N, C-alpha and C positions, 0 to 999 in steps of 0.2 A: 839657674842656680838658686836653690831655696835659701830662705833667710837663715835657718840654723847652720847650713853649710858655709854661708858667707862669713859668719862670725866664729867659726870653729877655731879653737886654740887661742882665742883672744882672752886676755886676763881681766877684761872689764866688760860690764854689761853692754849689750847692743845700744840701749838707751843712752848711756853715757858717751859712747863712741859717736853715735849719730848726733847727739846734742852738740858736741864739740865741732864736728864737721859742718853742721848746719850753721852754727854761730860764726865760724871762720869764713864760710862762703857767703854769708848774708850781711855781716857787719864789718866795720873797719877795725878789726882786732888782729893783733899779732899772736904768734904761738905762745910767747911768754905772757901776754895778757891772759890767754886762756888757762895757762898753767897756774897763774895766780888766782884766777876766778875759781878754778876747781879746788885749789888748796883751801880757799875760804869756805868751801862747801864740804870739806873733809875728804876730798878725793886727791890722793897723791899721784900725780901723773906728770911725767917730764914733757917739756915742749917738743922734744924730738919724737916722742911717741905720738903726739898729736899730729905732727907733720906726716908721719907714716900713715896715720888714719886718713888724713885728707887725701893723700896720693892714692890710697886704696879705695876709698868709698866715695870721693867726689864724682868720679866718672859713673859710679853706680847710681847716684842720684839722677844724673842726666839720663842714664839708660832706663831707669824705672818710671820717669815721668813721660817719656816719649809716647807710650800708648794712651796717655791721658790728655795730651795736648788738644785744645779746641781747634776746629778748622779756622783758617785765616782767609782773608779776602785776596783779590787779584791785583791789588795796587801795592807794589813793593817800594820800600825805601832802603837803599843799600849804601853802605859807607864802610870805611875801615878806620881803625884807631891804632895808636902806637902802644906796644907792649915792650918793656925793656927786659932783655934776656942776656945775661952775662955781659952787661955794659953796652949791648947793641940793640938797636930798635928793630923789632919785628912787627908784623901787622896782623891785627885781629879783624877779619872781615865779619860784618854783622848785617842782618837784614830784619826789618820789621814791616808790618803792613800799615795801611793808612790809619788804623786805629791804635797803633803802637804795640800790637802783639808780636812777640818774637817769632820770626820764621826759622832762622838757624844762624850758625856762626862757624868760623873756621880760622884757626891760627895758621899763618903762612910766613915763611922766611922771606918771600919776595912780594913785590907790589907791581905786578905786570898783568898783561892780558891773559897769560896762561893761568896765573893764580886766581884771577877773577872768574875765569871760565870754570875752574875746578869748584869754586865756591857756588856758582850758579847751579852747577850740576848737583851739588850736595843739597841745596835748598829744594830743587825740583824733585829729588828722590824722597824727600820727607813725606810721610803719610798725611800730615795735617795741612800741607800747602797745596795750592793749585797753580796751574799754568798762569803766569801773570799777563794782565792786560796792558799794564804800563810799569816800567821800572824807572824810578827816580834816583839819580846819582849826582855826584858833584862833577867838577870839570876834569877829573882824572881821565887821561887819554886811554887808559887800559880798558875801560868799560866798553867803549864802542868796538874795540878789537875783539873782546870776549863775546859780545853780542853777535857780531858778524860770524864768528866761528860757530856759535851754537845754532844760529839760523841756517848756516851752511850744512851742518850735519843733522838738521831737522830736530834738534833737541828743544828748540824754541820755535813757536809759530812765527811766520813772517809778519803777522799783524801786530806782534808785541812791540810796543813803542818804548824807545829809550828816551827819557827826558832828563837832560842835564840842567839841574837847577839847584844851586846851593841854598836858596831861600826855602824851597819846598822840602829840602832835606833836613831842616831844623829838627824835625821830629826824632830822627835817629841820632842826631848829634846830641840832643838832650838825653837820649837813652844811654849813650856812651858814658855819661857822667856817673850813672849808678855803678857801672863796671869799674871805672877809674877810681871811684871813691873807695872801693873794696881793695883794689890792687895797690893803692898808694902806700899804705903802711908796710907792704911787703918789700918795698925798695928794690924791686927788680927780682926776676927769677934766675936761678942758677943753671938751668938747663931747659931746652925746648920741651923735653919730655915732662918735666915738672910743671912748666907753664901750661902745657896742653891739658894735663889731667886736672890741675887746680881750676883752670878757667871753665872746664865743663861743669864743675860744681857751682861756681859763681854764677854762670849763665842759668843753670837749673834753678837756683834759688831766686834769681831775678825773674824768671818766668813765673814761678809760684807767687812771688810778690805782686806781679801784675795781674794775677788771676787768669793765666793762660791755660790752667789745667782743670779738668773735671774732677770733682770730689776731693780736692785738696785745698784747704783754707789758705788764705794769703799769708798767714803766719808761718806756714810750712812746718807745723809741729812734728816732732820726731815720730809720734805715733803713726803718722801717715805713711811712714816708710818701714816701720817695724813689721807691719802685716804685709804679706805678699799675696797679691791677687792670683787666682789660679792660672790666669793667662800668662803670668810672668814667671811661674815656677818652672 
């Protein structure tokens, strides 16, 4: 989908839309905070409109940066963190390599071996990742179950080592803080669909912040997304 088609029938300039989406996904701001900030700049936009922009374009940010992600190494750190949806805790599976670069993420309603296996398959299917030499996890009993299943169907090599060490997993636990800092002002999501789409934008901006993308500055300026590379059209 080309950029002009993506913003067709919108009543605001793409730069204004993407600025709000980028700020919401990058900083600890509420929709009403953004409404006030836009009003101070002479732009009259309702917070509900900004909400619709985020749900529409946050996944697009994730989609657009995927071809630009830098290759990661074969030492994984995997963990899950809690996300509140309609008053219930759901689970955001996340993985980084030994240098802190994001491998992938997946929101799940359950925290079991099947959910962990689905997450591992998603990470392995990403173009910027490679088959892991070692996967470091915490003491969650679901991970050995998932590993055995993936080795059984030859998705993972039998040589891949599963290392259960909470101390060695401090790297990804620290990385969780950046995501939790953004989601805290939201005070929980109202639906799984809303959470999944919003988190895609938050994770995308987090990857840009860490310098995981080629030719995109860590500030993630809007101009980087307004132009569409030929390969993405």
